[in-house]
Structures are given as C-alpha cells and as structure tokens.
C-alpha positions in Angstrom: 0.0 0.0 0.0 1.8 3.1 -1.2 -1.2 5.4 -1.3 0.5 8.0 1.0 4.3 8.3 1.5 3.6 9.7 5.0 1.6 6.6 6.0 3.9 4.3 7.9 6.7 6.9 8.1 5.8 8.0 11.6 5.3 5.6 14.5 2.0 5.7 16.5 3.9 7.2 19.4 5.4 9.9 17.2 2.0 10.5 15.6 0.6 11.2 19.1 3.4 13.6 19.8 2.9 15.4 16.5 -0.8 15.5 17.1 -0.3 17.1 20.5 2.1 19.7 19.1 -0.2 20.4 16.3 -3.0 21.0 18.8 -0.8 23.3 20.8 0.4 25.4 17.8 -3.1 25.5 16.3 -5.7 27.9 17.8 -8.4 26.3 19.8 -11.6 26.7 17.7 -13.7 24.2 19.7 -14.9 26.9 22.0 -17.3 29.3 20.4 
C-alpha cells in the first residue's frame, strides 16, 4: 500500500506527539 508516503513513516507514538504539538500550535476553535 503506497497510497500515501507519509503513511507508515511515523510511529504511533510519534504521531501522538505530532498531534499534541499540532493541537498546541493551532488555535483552539472548539470553544465558540
């Protein structure tokens, strides 16, 4: 499965870290 090069490049743990950082750098738009 070579649909996306990024898929499989990052480990689940790294993905969680990136997701956390992404949530920190991105503005919180959940609250109205």
